[in-house]
Structure formats: structure tokens, C-alpha cells
C-alpha positions as CSV (number, residue, x, y, z in Angstrom):
1,M,0.0,0.0,0.0
2,V,1.3,3.5,-0.8
3,D,1.8,6.3,1.7
4,V,-1.2,8.6,1.7
5,K,-0.4,11.5,4.0
6,P,-1.3,14.8,2.3
7,K,0.4,18.1,3.1
8,K,-0.5,21.7,2.5
9,R,1.6,24.1,0.4
10,K,1.4,27.9,0.2
11,I,1.1,29.1,-3.4
12,T,1.8,32.4,-5.0
13,I,0.5,32.6,-8.6
14,I,1.8,35.1,-11.1
15,P,-0.2,34.9,-14.3
16,Y,1.5,36.9,-17.0
17,C,1.7,36.9,-20.8
18,S,4.6,38.1,-22.8
19,A,4.9,40.7,-25.6
20,V,3.6,39.7,-29.0
21,S,6.3,38.5,-31.5
22,A,5.7,41.7,-33.5
23,A,6.6,44.0,-30.6
24,E,9.6,46.3,-30.8
25,E,12.8,45.3,-29.0
26,E,12.3,48.1,-26.5
27,E,8.8,46.8,-25.7
28,K,10.1,43.3,-25.1
29,E,12.9,44.5,-22.8
30,D,10.3,46.5,-20.9
31,F,8.2,43.4,-20.6
32,Y,11.1,41.3,-19.2
33,S,12.1,44.0,-16.8
34,S,8.5,44.2,-15.6
35,L,8.3,40.4,-15.2
36,Q,11.6,40.4,-13.2
37,S,10.3,43.1,-10.9
38,L,7.4,40.7,-10.0
39,L,9.7,37.8,-9.4
40,D,12.2,39.5,-7.2
41,P,9.9,40.1,-4.2
42,T,8.1,36.8,-4.4
43,P,8.9,34.7,-1.2
44,R,11.3,31.9,-2.0
45,R,9.2,29.4,0.0
46,D,6.2,30.1,-2.2
47,L,5.4,28.6,-5.6
48,K,6.0,30.8,-8.6
49,I,4.0,30.0,-11.7
50,I,4.8,32.0,-14.9
51,L,3.1,31.3,-18.1
52,G,4.3,33.1,-21.2
53,D,4.0,33.0,-25.0
54,L,5.6,35.4,-27.4
55,N,2.6,34.9,-29.7
56,A,0.1,35.8,-26.9
57,K,-2.7,38.3,-27.5
58,V,-2.4,41.3,-25.3
59,G,-4.7,44.3,-24.8
60,D,-4.0,48.0,-24.4
61,D,-5.5,50.0,-21.5
62,N,-4.8,53.3,-23.4
63,T,-1.9,54.1,-21.0
64,N,0.8,52.6,-23.2
65,R,1.2,49.7,-20.7
66,E,0.3,46.1,-21.4
67,L,-2.8,44.8,-19.8
68,I,-3.2,41.1,-19.2
69,M,-6.3,40.1,-21.1
70,E,-7.3,36.5,-20.5
71,K,-8.6,36.1,-24.1
72,W,-7.7,33.5,-26.6
73,G,-3.9,33.1,-26.8
74,A,-3.1,35.2,-23.6
75,L,-3.1,32.3,-21.2
76,R,-4.0,29.1,-22.9
77,R,-4.1,27.2,-19.6
78,L,-3.4,28.2,-16.1
79,I,-2.1,25.4,-14.0
80,T,-1.9,25.9,-10.2
81,F,-0.6,22.8,-8.6
82,N,2.9,22.0,-7.3
83,D,6.5,22.9,-7.7
84,H,6.5,21.7,-11.3
85,V,4.6,23.4,-14.1
86,I,4.6,22.2,-17.7
87,D,2.1,23.9,-19.9
88,N,1.1,23.1,-23.5
89,L,2.3,26.3,-25.1
90,E,4.3,26.5,-28.2
91,R,8.1,26.8,-27.8
92,E,9.1,30.5,-27.5
93,R,10.8,32.1,-30.4
94,E,13.0,34.1,-28.1
95,H,14.5,32.4,-25.1
96,K,14.6,34.4,-21.8
97,E,15.5,33.1,-18.3
98,W,12.8,34.1,-15.8
99,M,14.3,33.7,-12.4
100,T,15.1,35.4,-9.1
101,P,18.6,37.0,-8.8
102,E,20.1,34.2,-6.7
103,T,19.3,31.7,-9.4
104,W,21.5,33.3,-12.0
105,V,24.7,31.9,-10.4
106,K,23.5,28.4,-11.3
107,I,23.3,29.1,-15.1
108,E,26.7,27.9,-16.0
109,S,26.4,24.7,-14.0
110,R,23.0,24.0,-15.6
111,K,24.5,24.4,-19.1
112,G,27.0,21.7,-18.3
113,L,24.2,19.4,-17.2
114,K,22.3,20.0,-20.4
115,Q,25.2,18.7,-22.4
116,K,24.9,15.3,-20.7
117,L,21.6,14.9,-22.5
118,N,23.3,15.0,-25.8
119,H,25.1,11.7,-25.6
120,C,23.7,10.3,-28.9
121,Q,22.4,13.4,-30.7
122,D,21.0,16.8,-30.0
123,Q,17.4,16.6,-28.9
124,P,15.7,20.1,-29.1
125,E,14.7,19.6,-32.7
126,K,13.7,15.9,-32.1
127,G,10.5,16.9,-30.3
128,L,11.6,15.6,-26.9
129,R,13.5,18.5,-25.2
130,A,11.0,21.0,-26.4
131,E,9.1,20.1,-23.3
132,Y,12.3,20.5,-21.3
133,W,12.8,24.0,-22.5
134,K,9.3,25.0,-21.5
135,A,10.0,23.5,-18.1
136,D,13.2,25.4,-17.9
137,C,11.3,28.7,-18.3
138,Q,8.3,27.9,-16.2
139,M,9.4,25.9,-13.2
140,K,10.8,28.0,-10.5
141,S,11.1,26.6,-6.8
142,A,12.5,23.3,-8.1
143,P,15.6,21.9,-9.8
144,D,15.2,22.1,-13.5
145,L,14.7,19.1,-15.6
146,A,18.2,19.1,-16.9
147,H,19.5,18.9,-13.4
148,H,17.1,16.1,-12.7
149,L,18.2,14.1,-15.7
150,A,21.8,14.4,-14.8
151,K,21.3,11.3,-12.7
152,S,19.7,8.1,-13.8
153,Q,15.9,8.4,-13.3
154,T,12.9,6.2,-14.0
155,V,10.3,7.3,-16.6
156,Y,7.0,5.7,-17.6
157,C,4.3,6.0,-20.2
158,G,0.9,4.3,-20.1
159,F,-1.0,2.4,-22.7
160,D,-4.5,1.2,-22.2
161,P,-5.2,-2.2,-23.9
162,T,-8.5,-1.1,-25.6
163,S,-7.2,-2.8,-28.8
164,D,-5.0,-5.7,-29.5
165,S,-2.2,-3.6,-30.9
166,L,-0.5,-0.3,-30.4
167,H,-0.4,2.2,-33.3
168,I,2.0,4.9,-34.7
169,G,0.6,7.5,-32.3
170,N,1.8,5.3,-29.4
171,L,5.0,4.7,-31.3
172,L,6.0,8.4,-30.7
173,A,5.6,7.9,-26.9
174,L,7.7,4.7,-27.1
175,I,10.4,6.6,-29.0
176,A,10.5,9.2,-26.3
177,L,11.0,6.4,-23.8
178,L,13.8,5.0,-26.0
179,H,15.5,8.4,-26.1
180,L,15.6,8.5,-22.3
181,Q,16.6,4.9,-22.1
182,C,19.5,5.7,-24.4
183,A,20.4,8.5,-22.0
184,G,20.9,6.0,-19.2
185,H,17.4,6.1,-17.6
186,S,15.1,3.3,-16.7
187,A,11.9,2.9,-18.8
188,I,8.6,1.5,-17.7
189,A,5.8,0.8,-20.1
190,L,2.6,0.6,-18.1
191,I,-0.3,-1.4,-19.5
192,G,-3.6,-0.2,-18.2
193,G,-5.3,-3.4,-17.6
194,A,-7.5,-1.7,-15.0
195,T,-7.9,1.7,-16.5
196,A,-9.0,0.2,-19.9
197,L,-12.1,-1.0,-18.1
198,I,-12.9,2.6,-17.1
199,G,-12.1,4.4,-20.4
200,D,-10.0,7.5,-20.9
201,P,-12.2,10.4,-22.1
202,S,-9.2,12.4,-23.5
203,G,-9.7,13.1,-27.1
204,K,-12.9,11.2,-27.3
205,T,-16.3,12.6,-28.4
206,K,-18.3,9.8,-26.8
207,E,-17.9,7.2,-24.2
208,R,-16.1,4.0,-25.1
209,E,-18.2,0.8,-25.0
210,A,-17.5,-1.4,-22.0
211,M,-15.0,-4.2,-22.7
212,P,-15.1,-7.7,-21.2
213,L,-12.2,-8.4,-18.8
214,E,-11.1,-11.4,-20.9
215,E,-10.7,-9.2,-24.0
216,V,-8.7,-6.6,-22.0
217,E,-6.4,-9.3,-20.6
218,K,-5.8,-10.7,-24.1
219,N,-5.1,-7.2,-25.5
220,A,-2.8,-6.5,-22.6
221,Q,-0.6,-9.4,-23.6
222,K,-0.5,-8.3,-27.2
223,L,0.5,-4.7,-26.2
224,K,3.3,-6.2,-24.0
225,E,4.6,-8.1,-27.1
226,N,4.4,-4.8,-29.1
227,V,6.5,-3.0,-26.6
228,H,9.1,-5.7,-26.2
229,R,9.5,-6.0,-30.0
230,V,10.0,-2.3,-30.5
231,F,12.6,-2.1,-27.7
232,Y,14.4,-5.2,-28.9
233,N,14.5,-3.9,-32.5
234,Y,15.9,-0.6,-31.2
235,S,18.5,-2.3,-29.1
236,S,19.6,-4.8,-31.8
237,Q,19.2,-2.7,-35.0
238,I,19.6,0.9,-34.1
239,H,21.3,1.6,-30.7
240,S,24.2,-0.7,-31.4
241,H,25.1,1.6,-34.4
242,L,24.6,4.9,-32.4
243,C,26.3,4.0,-29.2
244,K,28.5,1.0,-29.7
245,N,30.0,1.0,-26.3
246,S,26.9,1.7,-24.1
247,S,24.4,-0.7,-22.7
248,L,20.7,-0.2,-22.0
249,I,18.7,-0.7,-18.9
250,P,16.0,-3.3,-19.9
251,V,12.5,-1.9,-20.3
252,R,10.0,-3.1,-17.7
253,V,6.4,-3.7,-18.7
254,L,3.9,-3.5,-15.8
255,N,0.1,-3.8,-15.6
256,N,-1.8,-1.5,-13.2
257,M,-4.3,-4.4,-12.6
258,E,-1.5,-5.7,-10.3
259,W,-2.3,-3.0,-7.7
260,Y,-5.9,-2.3,-8.3
261,K,-7.1,-5.9,-7.8
262,D,-6.4,-5.6,-4.1
263,W,-8.4,-2.4,-3.6
264,N,-12.1,-2.1,-2.8
265,I,-14.0,1.0,-3.9
266,V,-14.7,2.3,-0.4
267,E,-11.0,2.1,0.7
268,F,-9.9,3.7,-2.6
269,L,-12.3,6.6,-2.4
270,S,-11.5,7.1,1.3
271,K,-7.7,7.1,1.0
272,V,-7.2,8.5,-2.5
273,G,-10.4,10.1,-3.7
274,R,-10.5,12.6,-0.9
275,N,-7.3,14.3,-2.2
276,F,-9.0,15.5,-5.4
277,R,-11.0,18.7,-5.7
278,M,-14.0,19.0,-8.0
279,G,-12.9,22.4,-9.3
280,S,-9.6,21.1,-10.6
281,M,-11.1,18.0,-12.0
282,L,-13.8,19.9,-13.8
283,S,-11.4,22.4,-15.3
284,K,-9.6,19.7,-17.3
285,Q,-10.0,20.2,-21.1
286,S,-11.0,16.6,-21.6
287,V,-13.8,17.0,-19.1
288,Q,-15.0,20.4,-20.4
289,S,-15.2,19.4,-24.0
290,R,-17.4,16.4,-23.1
291,L,-19.6,18.3,-20.7
292,N,-20.3,20.9,-23.4
293,S,-21.2,18.2,-25.9
294,S,-24.5,16.5,-26.5
295,E,-23.0,13.2,-25.4
296,G,-22.0,14.4,-21.9
297,M,-19.7,12.4,-19.6
298,S,-20.4,9.5,-17.4
299,F,-19.1,9.3,-13.8
300,T,-16.9,6.4,-14.8
301,E,-15.0,8.5,-17.3
302,F,-14.9,11.4,-15.0
303,T,-12.9,9.3,-12.4
304,Y,-10.3,8.2,-15.0
305,Q,-7.9,11.0,-14.1
306,I,-7.9,9.8,-10.5
307,F,-6.8,6.4,-11.5
308,Q,-4.0,7.6,-13.8
309,A,-2.9,10.0,-11.1
310,F,-2.7,7.2,-8.6
311,D,-0.7,5.1,-11.1
312,W,2.0,7.7,-11.1
313,L,2.0,7.9,-7.3
314,Y,2.3,4.2,-7.0
315,L,5.1,4.0,-9.5
316,L,6.9,6.8,-7.7
317,Q,6.8,5.2,-4.3
318,K,7.4,1.6,-5.5
319,H,9.8,2.2,-8.5
320,D,11.0,5.8,-7.9
321,C,9.4,6.9,-11.1
322,S,9.6,10.7,-11.3
323,I,8.8,11.3,-15.0
324,Q,5.7,10.6,-17.0
325,I,5.4,10.8,-20.8
326,G,2.1,11.1,-22.6
327,G,0.6,12.6,-25.7
328,N,-0.5,16.3,-25.8
329,D,-4.1,15.1,-25.1
330,Q,-2.9,13.5,-21.8
331,L,-1.9,16.9,-20.2
332,G,-4.9,16.9,-17.9
333,N,-4.3,13.4,-16.6
334,I,-0.6,14.2,-16.2
335,T,-1.3,17.3,-14.1
336,A,-3.8,15.4,-12.0
337,G,-0.9,13.1,-11.1
338,L,1.3,16.0,-10.3
339,E,-1.3,17.5,-8.0
340,L,-1.8,14.2,-6.2
341,I,1.9,13.5,-5.8
342,Q,2.5,17.0,-4.3
343,R,-0.1,16.2,-1.6
344,Y,2.0,13.2,-0.5
345,T,5.6,14.0,-1.0
346,K,8.1,16.8,-1.5
347,Q,9.8,14.8,-4.3
348,H,10.1,16.6,-7.6
349,V,8.4,15.0,-10.5
350,F,8.0,16.0,-14.2
351,G,5.6,15.5,-17.0
352,L,6.5,15.5,-20.7
353,T,4.2,15.5,-23.6
354,V,4.8,14.4,-27.2
355,P,3.0,15.7,-30.3
356,L,-0.2,14.0,-31.6
357,I,0.2,12.7,-35.1
358,T,-2.6,13.9,-37.4
359,S,-3.7,12.9,-40.9
360,T,-3.6,15.3,-43.9
361,S,-7.1,16.5,-42.9
362,G,-5.9,17.3,-39.4
363,D,-7.6,14.4,-37.7
364,K,-5.8,12.5,-35.0
365,L,-4.5,9.2,-36.1
366,G,-5.7,6.4,-33.9
367,K,-8.1,3.5,-33.4
368,T,-10.9,5.8,-32.3
369,A,-10.7,7.8,-35.6
370,G,-10.6,4.6,-37.6
371,N,-7.5,5.5,-39.4
372,A,-4.8,3.8,-37.3
373,I,-1.6,2.4,-38.6
374,W,-0.9,-0.5,-36.3
375,L,2.3,-1.9,-35.0
376,D,1.1,-5.5,-35.1
377,S,2.1,-7.1,-38.5
378,N,-1.2,-9.0,-38.6
379,K,-3.2,-5.7,-38.6
380,T,-0.8,-3.5,-40.6
381,S,1.8,-5.4,-42.6
382,P,5.4,-4.3,-42.8
383,F,4.7,-3.4,-46.4
384,E,1.7,-1.2,-45.5
385,L,3.7,0.5,-42.7
386,Y,6.5,1.1,-45.1
387,Q,4.2,2.5,-47.8
388,Y,2.5,4.8,-45.3
389,F,5.7,6.6,-44.5
390,L,7.0,6.3,-48.1
391,N,3.9,8.4,-49.1
392,V,4.4,11.2,-46.5
393,A,4.1,14.6,-48.0
394,D,7.2,16.7,-48.7
395,S,6.0,19.3,-46.2
396,D,5.9,16.7,-43.4
397,V,8.9,14.4,-44.1
398,E,11.6,16.5,-42.3
399,R,9.4,16.8,-39.2
400,Y,8.7,13.0,-39.3
401,L,12.4,12.2,-39.7
402,K,13.1,14.1,-36.5
403,L,10.2,12.6,-34.6
404,F,10.2,9.0,-35.7
405,T,13.9,8.2,-36.3
406,F,17.1,8.4,-34.3
407,L,19.1,9.8,-37.2
408,P,21.5,12.6,-36.1
409,L,20.3,16.1,-37.1
410,E,23.3,16.6,-39.4
411,E,22.3,13.5,-41.4
412,I,18.7,14.6,-41.6
413,S,19.8,18.1,-42.8
414,A,22.0,16.5,-45.5
415,L,19.3,14.1,-46.5
416,M,16.8,17.0,-46.9
417,S,19.2,18.9,-49.1
418,K,19.6,15.9,-51.3
419,H,15.8,15.4,-51.4
420,M,15.2,19.0,-52.4
421,E,17.6,18.6,-55.4
422,A,15.6,15.6,-56.7
423,P,12.2,15.3,-54.8
424,E,10.9,12.8,-57.4
425,K,13.4,10.2,-56.1
426,Y,11.7,10.3,-52.6
427,S,15.1,9.8,-50.9
428,A,13.9,11.4,-47.6
429,Q,10.7,9.4,-47.6
430,K,12.6,6.2,-48.3
431,K,14.9,6.7,-45.4
432,L,12.0,7.5,-43.1
433,A,10.1,4.4,-44.2
434,E,13.2,2.2,-43.8
435,Q,14.0,3.5,-40.3
436,V,10.4,3.2,-38.9
437,T,9.9,-0.2,-40.4
438,L,13.2,-1.3,-39.0
439,L,12.2,-0.1,-35.5
440,V,8.7,-1.7,-35.6
441,H,9.3,-4.9,-37.5
442,G,13.1,-5.5,-37.4
443,G,15.5,-6.4,-40.3
444,D,13.4,-9.2,-41.7
445,G,10.3,-7.0,-41.7
446,L,12.1,-4.3,-43.6
447,K,13.4,-6.8,-46.2
448,T,9.9,-8.1,-46.7
449,A,8.5,-4.5,-47.1
450,I,11.1,-3.7,-49.7
451,R,10.6,-7.0,-51.6
452,C,6.8,-6.3,-51.6
453,T,7.3,-2.7,-52.8
454,E,9.5,-3.9,-55.7
455,A,7.1,-6.6,-56.6
456,L,4.1,-4.4,-56.6
457,Y,5.5,-1.2,-58.1
458,G,8.6,-2.5,-59.9
459,G,6.6,-4.6,-62.3
460,S,9.3,-7.2,-62.1
461,A,8.7,-11.0,-62.4
462,E,12.1,-11.5,-60.8
463,A,10.9,-9.6,-57.7
464,V,7.8,-11.8,-57.5
465,A,10.0,-14.9,-58.0
466,N,12.1,-13.9,-55.0
467,M,9.1,-13.7,-52.7
468,E,7.8,-16.4,-50.4
469,A,4.1,-17.3,-50.9
470,A,3.4,-15.9,-47.5
471,D,4.9,-12.5,-48.5
472,L,2.7,-12.4,-51.6
473,Q,-0.4,-13.2,-49.6
474,Q,0.6,-10.4,-47.2
475,L,1.2,-8.0,-50.1
476,F,-2.0,-8.8,-51.9
477,R,-4.3,-9.3,-48.9
478,Q,-7.5,-8.9,-50.9
479,A,-6.3,-11.3,-53.6
480,P,-7.9,-14.8,-53.7
481,V,-5.4,-17.6,-53.3
482,H,-5.8,-20.9,-55.2
483,C,-3.8,-24.1,-55.0
484,M,-3.6,-26.0,-58.3
485,F,-1.9,-29.0,-59.9
486,L,-0.3,-28.4,-63.3
487,D,-2.1,-30.6,-65.7
488,P,-0.4,-31.4,-69.1
489,G,-1.6,-28.9,-71.7
490,M,-3.1,-26.4,-69.2
491,T,-3.7,-23.1,-70.9
492,V,-3.9,-19.5,-69.9
493,L,-7.7,-19.6,-70.2
494,D,-7.8,-22.8,-68.0
495,V,-5.9,-21.1,-65.2
496,C,-8.0,-17.9,-65.3
497,M,-11.2,-19.9,-65.1
498,K,-10.0,-22.2,-62.3
499,A,-8.8,-19.1,-60.3
500,G,-12.2,-17.5,-60.6
501,C,-10.9,-14.5,-62.6
502,F,-14.0,-14.6,-64.8
503,G,-17.5,-15.8,-64.5
504,R,-17.9,-16.7,-68.2
505,I,-15.5,-18.2,-70.7
506,V,-16.6,-15.7,-73.4
507,D,-15.7,-12.8,-71.1
508,A,-12.3,-14.4,-70.3
509,E,-11.4,-14.9,-74.0
510,R,-12.4,-11.3,-74.9
511,I,-10.4,-9.6,-72.2
512,I,-7.4,-11.9,-72.7
513,K,-7.3,-11.1,-76.4
514,A,-7.7,-7.4,-75.6
515,G,-4.6,-7.4,-73.5
516,G,-6.2,-7.0,-70.1
517,V,-4.6,-10.1,-68.4
518,Y,-1.1,-10.3,-67.0
519,F,0.8,-13.3,-65.7
520,N,3.7,-12.2,-63.4
521,Y,3.4,-8.7,-64.9
522,Q,3.8,-10.0,-68.4
523,R,0.8,-9.4,-70.7
524,V,-0.8,-12.6,-72.2
525,T,-3.0,-12.2,-75.3
526,Q,-3.6,-15.8,-76.4
527,P,-6.2,-17.7,-74.3
528,D,-5.1,-21.1,-75.6
529,F,-1.4,-20.6,-74.9
530,V,0.0,-23.5,-72.9
531,L,1.7,-22.6,-69.6
532,I,5.5,-22.7,-69.6
533,P,7.3,-23.3,-66.3
534,G,9.7,-20.5,-65.6
535,E,7.7,-18.0,-67.5
536,H,4.1,-18.4,-66.4
537,I,5.1,-20.4,-63.3
538,L,7.9,-18.8,-61.3
539,P,10.7,-20.8,-59.6
540,N,8.9,-20.3,-56.3
541,N,5.9,-22.2,-57.8
542,V,3.7,-19.1,-57.8
543,T,1.8,-17.3,-60.5
544,L,0.6,-13.8,-59.9
545,I,-2.4,-13.0,-62.2
546,R,-3.6,-9.4,-62.7
547,I,-6.9,-8.6,-64.4
548,G,-7.0,-4.9,-65.5
549,K,-5.2,-2.6,-63.2
550,K,-6.2,-3.6,-59.7
551,N,-7.6,-7.1,-59.5
552,Y,-5.0,-9.7,-58.4
553,Y,-5.2,-13.5,-58.0
554,I,-2.5,-15.8,-56.6
555,V,-2.0,-19.3,-57.7
556,N,0.2,-21.7,-55.6
557,W,1.3,-24.7,-57.7
558,A,1.4,-28.0,-55.9
559,Q,4.7,-29.9,-56.1
């Protein structure tokens, strides 16, 4: 059982918004001086919360002084919890240190600590340390994140088993865990066997249907396999090339059902629930969006943030886990955990968020939206994953290379320069597709994806001949598969009819003669042409038939 002794903290809140990016330099300097004058007299024992955004909207009180207007953009979210404040603002265009005078003496030592994060590659542009920079500006009464990461820490990210596979949105969180694992920290992947039965309302427009416990348990095992596979592929295929002389602390996969199974509802509400305040819970964006919708929100969903918060407290006290990673849509749940932890302990904890991946239409990619790209090869094949990233738009490819790969920034920059010289060659997209497929499916999966790509788009009989029958079936998932014996004198027409390519012989003869039938990408125009092994039947005993442009049939020839 975890320690549940809350404590009170005095809080001083300084809400402030910075000058707009179009402001003159003199105005900006006046802003920073004004801000510093507010910080200086603030008692050191108090919490100081500063929220700023150079793109904030500010008003004018007609006295040539800025007036804080809590309109759109001024303060996107005001968080009032513990010593640690991480908000969801965009990274500032101009970096300023906001701190009390005695803190300035620590600047140089902090710079040295920051360098320790750069063991494999620089991270600010990789989407991970962007959150660290925001923390550096906004957390005052606590050691900064760089100082915290100077020692080996434990970090976790949670995944609810509401499906039997993780998807590429989850992959970004796993990559963040891998970055920290590579930096010498211990990673925990938490499978939400209990919280999946409740349902996270974050990013959802309606309540998730209740799931049977047996299905959740089966899904939890699948997600555990997903996590171990990604971490194994990283260790064996990627990390060994980046940091040849360093070892990794093995990832731990836990299930929160392990600690919730021993609680009863009265005990949980009595010891944990009493530490949550309705005002704070109702203020969460995930709650507000649902309360303002026609669907509303059930009490079950409303309590989800309590359980995720307790997960972090449990991991902190049992595994010394001081850092949580989640998607941008998890900010409310992460702050709920920060609030709960600060009622029980003085230990400093940090929350990091990673970007949500959206489709070209701006919709979040995921199972709820119905457009998920899965990490399980039985749901999204290595070929399909490879093709997804191969078809990323030019406008997104550089960002995706920084988010989804572990390539050094210098290599990405050189790759983009090469790509801009000849964008029709898709060199950047190919590297992106290769790296992601390697991470998710390993070396064999990448080889399969490349073979399938060459077979489908290369129009090469040789590429088809080099593929296993299972690879062909994976590539042409919708293609009917037929097993046949090669009878003496069997013709092109005979095979087409036995494979079910046509309903009537007359149609088959007409389309074959018109040039609409292909055997192994070679056009056949004579219905009565007798099959020739090596030409119509490939060395792997397969014939790939195409009718028109899109209809495929696979024939496996019995030995």
C-alpha cells in the first residue's frame, strides 16, 4: 500500500503573458524587466508560476502599458498545482531566463548538465527536449529538468489495452522512452489493464463501450509483445550503431491491474479520492469538452484522471518513477498526477508531452478515428507501414524524420538537401520508411517490405519470384489464393477460369485477347497458350495474375 499523507503548500500565482512577437525590442525588454520586478519580491518558500507565450494576444489600457487580457492566446491554460509546471504552449521564439537573482549563479552549471543529455544526438529539434525548454522557463522553486536528468531516473508511459495492438501514435511515446533509455534512464511501459475497463475520455467525443475483462487481458498481452518487440529492435538494429560501447537498462512492462485488484471501492475513495478537488477535475479540457457536448460524460469516465494520477503515485513510491510521458491530449491526466503527488511528498516529478500525429485532414491518427496504422504485423503489414511513411508529403517528411527516427540532425539536414535537389526520387521518404519499419518490424520485416514494394510497383517478375508465398499473400491481402496442380496442356484460359478470374468463358477470351490479363506482370493475349514453367510459373511455384489494373489473383502450384 502506498503512503497517503497529504500536506499543504502555500502558493503564489503570477499569471503573466509576454509581448507579442511583432513587438519592438524596447517593448520586449520592458516586458522582461516588468516580469523580473514581479519575481524578485516573491517569497522563495512560495510557488511561482509563470506562463508566457511570445505569440500571446495582449490588450491595451490606453496608457501605453500592457494589460493582461485573458482572451484566446493570452493564457492558454493556467495550472496551479505543485513545484512543477509544464504547460502546453508552443516553444518560445526568443528564449529568456525568468528567475530570481540568486538563481543566476546556477546558469553555467546548468549548461553543463544540459550537455549530458546530448550523448547520442541533439534533442531540441527531435520533439523531446521542447518540453524540457518549457519547463526550464516555467518551473521556479524546483531543480530544472536538466539537473534532474543528470542522474539516472525512472520514466514511464501508459498504454490502455483497448485494442489488440499499439499504433503509430503510441510509437511516438515509445520513441520518447527510447531516447531517455538511451540516455541511461530506466523505462517503464505501463499497460492499463484496470484503466482500460474505465475508459479515458481524453480526445474522445463519446464514451467507449465497456469491454469484457477477458478481452482486456488478451489485449494487454498483445501490447506487451508490441513494446518488447520495439525495444528489442531498437537495441539490436539501431542503438548498437549509435552508441556501440553503451548498454541499455532493460525496459519493464507492468500492468496496473496488479495493484488495483487488491483495492475495494470504499477504501480507494476514502484514501485516494479525498485528495482530489472538483474544481480542478472539472477544469480539465477533456472534461470540459465532453460536458459541453451532446454526449455528456459518465461518472466512470470522470474518475479516470484519479486512477491515472494514482498510477504515477504508486510507480513513484514503488519504483522511484519521477517522470511521466504522454501525448498532448494527456496533459490533464498528467497534471492530475502532479497534483496528487504533491499532496503526499516533496519529491520533484516532471511531466513530458509528445505531439499528436494527425492525418492530412488534421484528424488525430488512432483507433478511435478509424485510421490507425498498427504496430502489429497481422493488422498492418510491414509493407503497409513502409508504404504509409513512403507516401508522407514533402511538407511533413523532415518533421517526421526528426520525430520517428534516431538519425543525427546533421544527417537529416544533409538528407533533406539531397531530397530538395531531386524530390521525385523520394530519398527522404525512403529513409523515413526504412527507419520506422526497422524499428517496428526489425530487419526481416524491412526486407519483406522492400521486396513487396519492388514486386508491386517495380513490375518485375524477378521480384515476385524472390518472394515467399506468405509474402505475396501479405502484399495482396485482398487477392484470392488458389492451389492447383499443373495438368499437361493447361492453358492461360484454363488457369483464369479455375482461379475464378471470370464468370464466363466468353468474357475471359475477350479480355485476354484485348490485353487485359497479366501473368507475373507480363501481358498474355492468347487464351489457348499452354503454360510454360519459368515464364508463367515462377521458380517459387507461384503465378501472380492481374486482371485490368487492380484485381489480383495468386496461384500456388502444388509440387
